[in-house]
N, C-alpha and C positions, 0 to 999 in steps of 0.2 A: 400775303398769305399768312392765316392764321398758324401757329405752331401748338402742336399738340405735345403734353407733359404730364405725368402723374402728380397729383397732388399730394402733399403732404402726408394727409388722413390716409391716401391710398397706399402710399407708400408704408405706412405704419401698419394697415391692415395687412399686407402681404408680408412683413416682417413677422407680425403675431403667428399669422398661420404657418411660416416654415417653423418658428419655434417650437410651436404646438406639435406639428409632423416629427420634428426632431426629437420633442421629448416623449413622442410615443414609440419611435422605430429604434433609438438608440438602445434601450433596453431590451427590445427584441434581437437585436444584432448582437449584444451580449451574451443572451442567453443562447443564440444559435453557436457562437463562439466556445462559451462554454460545453454545449452538447457534443461540439466537435472534439474537443480535447477528450471528453471522455470516452467517446467511442475510438478516437486513437488509443487511448491507454488501454480500453478493452482488448483492442487487438492486439497491443503488446503483452496484455495478459495471457491471450490465448496462445500467440506465439512461446511464448516462456514455458507454457503449460507444455506445448507439444514438444518444445526442446527437451526437457525431463523426460516426457514419454518416450523421445527417441534414446536418449541416454539410458533409460533402464533398458530396453530393447538389446543393447549392446552389453547389458552387464547385471545378466541374470535377473530382471527386474527389482534391482534395488533400486532405490532411491539414490540422489548424490549424498554425499554427505555436506551437511549447511555449511561447514568449513572446518578446517582441519592445519595441523602445524605442526612440524618435527622437523629435526635435525637432518641434514642431507651429509650423513656419513659417507666417505671419512672427512669429507669437508666441515668446518662449522658453519657454515651458511644454514640458514632456517628456511627449509621450503613450507611454503602456506597456499592455502588456496580458497575459493568460497565456489558456493554451489552454482553461479551464475556463469563462474569461467570454467569450471568443468562441463558445462552442456554449451558453452560457446561455440565449440565446432558445428554444433548442429542448427546455430542461429547466427552467428558471424555479424554481430551486430551490437555496437557497445551501446547505441543510444536507445536499443529496445528498453534499456533498464533506467531510463528517464519516462516518468509520467510527465506529459505536457501539461498537466495541470497543476503540477507541483511548481513550487519557488524553489524547490532545493535542485541544484544541477548536479548530476551524476558525472564523475570524473572516471578517466581510463584508471585501472589498477597500479598500483607500484607498490612495494612493501610498506605495510601499515596504512593503506590508503585506500579501503574497502568501501564501498558505498552502492546503494541500489534504492531506487525508490519502490521495489516490490521486495517484500518479504517471505520467504520459506517456511512453511509450519513446522514449526521446532519439534513438532511430535513425529513427524516421519523423516525430519533431515536435520538433527539435533548436531553440535558439536562433535567431528571425530567419530561418528556414527551414522545409520543410516538404516533404516526400516526396508524389508520387502515387501513388494506389491500383493502378495500372497497373505501378510498381514493384516490388511486392510478389509475390513469385512462389507463397508458401504461407500465404494470409492466415489458414487453420486453425492454424498453428503459429506464426505470429508475435504476440509479446505487444503488446498495444496500451495497454493500463494497470493497474495492481495497486495493493495497499496497499505506502504507501511512508512512509518517514519519513527524516529528516535524523539522521545520527549523528554522535557525537562523534569528531572526529578524535584529540583527544588521549589518550584511552585505547586506539585500536584498534592503533597498531604495536607497544605494550609488552604488549598481551594475545593469550594464544592463541585466545580467543573467536571472533576473525575465521577461524580454522581451519574452524568450525562455524557454517555460516548460522542453525541455529535458536539460537544464542547471541546473536546481533545485538541481540535485543530490547534487552537489559539497557543497552545504549549507546545507544541511541535519545533523541533529546534535543526534537523536535518534528515537526511536519508539514514536508512537502517544499514547495518554492518552486513548482515546476511538474513535474519530471521526475523518471524514475526510470532509473538508469545500468543497463545489462544488464551481465554478466560478461564479454563479448567486449572490454570496456575496461578491465578489471583488470588490472592488472599485479603483479608481486612488488616489494614494497617491503622491504627487509632481510630479514629472514627469515620474513615475515608476507605471503602471499598474501590478496588482498580488501583491501588497504589501498594506496591509492593516496596520492601527497603530494598536501597540501592545497593548493588554489588560493584565492584571496583571495573566490570567490564561495561556496566549500563545495558546487560541483557534483559532486566525485568522491564525495560522501561522502552522496549521496541514493541508497538503496538498497531493495529488496523488504524489507519489516516484516512478519514472522510474528506477525502480532498475536492470531490465533486460535490459540493452542497450537501454534504453529509452521507454522501454515497460513497461506497467502496467497489472496486472491481475486484471481483475473487476468480481465481481457477480452481476447479475441482480436481480430485485425483481420475476421475474419469473421463476427462478432459474437456469438459463444458464449462464455460465461463460467462458469468452474469455481474450486473450490477448489483448492490444490495445496500439498503438502508445499514448505517453502522449498528444502530440500535438493534435491527433485527440479527446482524451478524454475530454482536457480543451476546446477545441474548436477554432474558428479563433481568430486569433491576431487584435488588441493586448487585448481586454478585454473579451474574451472567450464568451461562451454562456450566453445568459439571460434568464430569466424569460419565457418571451413572445418567445421565439426563439423554432420554431418546431423541431430544432434538438438537441435540449437540453435533454442531458441524465441524468441531476441531479435535474430536476425539477417535482414534483408530481403533476403539475397542470395540 
């Protein structure tokens, strides 16, 4: 009886078809995975925003302080905290501060080890101070928190990447301490806007992070959240939004 078998040509055709299908489908799978991470991140932003709202309900509508630190008298130990720890009783989830699309891993907090993939707007929750919700004139247009990273000051002043916020991602070095700074405090440094002189704490280099293919997940003070192109979030080039700009998503004026 004659035995049937695939010829070499037939096998090569089958292999070629499988390779073509793989080349078509793998990018689709990758995009689906990225979209899932972006959706999970948006859920994190929504829950953190809700945590801030619950905190305000129990604290006379005050936003949490972005961060604070002072000696614990009569002891000499330093007491310090960050906004995400102050709202943690309403969330009870450390990992919620870790954006699944970020390569930076957030750790639990110990002294001098503060980090979060989400920064709170420094105009409503500055260091050792906090605004009240009654001072916010347009909560639906005021950023509360968003995807944030610490950037490398050393590479920004000599790079034209700072002229395009979608390229900032390549300069990110890690998660933020607590805050994100709005473009209303950015000012020109040499020939490169979006570049501030460094300070000893690195505060001026905690900026929005377009981790989701150039998009940033943003939570607003009225509780809604959405994904925004980082260039739309920062505002028109080359200087971004200013305080008196009616389109400014960052000012509480």
